[in-house]
N, C-alpha and C positions, 0 to 999 in steps of 0.2 A: 263373476269374473274368478278364474282358478289361478293360484300362484303356485309356483315351484317351491317346495319345501327346502329350506336350508339344510336340512338333514340328508339331502340326496347324496348318493355316492360320489366321492371325489374323484377327480380325474386330473392328470397333470395338464391337460389341455383346457380345462374348465376353471377359469379364473373368476375372482370376486366380482369383477366388472361385468362378466357375462350374466351373473344372477341378478346385478342391479338394472339391467336393461328391461325394458318393457317389450311385449310382443303382441301382435294381433294376429289372431288366428281365424280365417274365413272358412267355413264348412258350408258347402252347397250340397243339398240332397236333391237327387233326381226324382222326377215324378215317375210312377209306375209306366206312363207311355214312354218316357225317354228310356227307361231301362228295357222295354220291349223292342224299341227301335234301334238300340245300339248294343245288342247282345255281344258282339265281338270285343267291346270294351270291358264288358263284365267278365268275359272269359280270360281276357289278358290279365286283368286284375287279380283273378282267382289263381291263375298260373304263377304270377309273381309272388303271391302270398299264401303258400299252401297251408 
């Protein structure tokens, strides 16, 4: 489990209670076959994140 450092840059929008909250992050990796079958999604993601 990874935690956010309390030394992170401060922001007027980021309050201490935000850092006290837990978060669950779900990462799903596509199989090579799924990547081949859905190339338009890969192209769209690449265009959004150059």
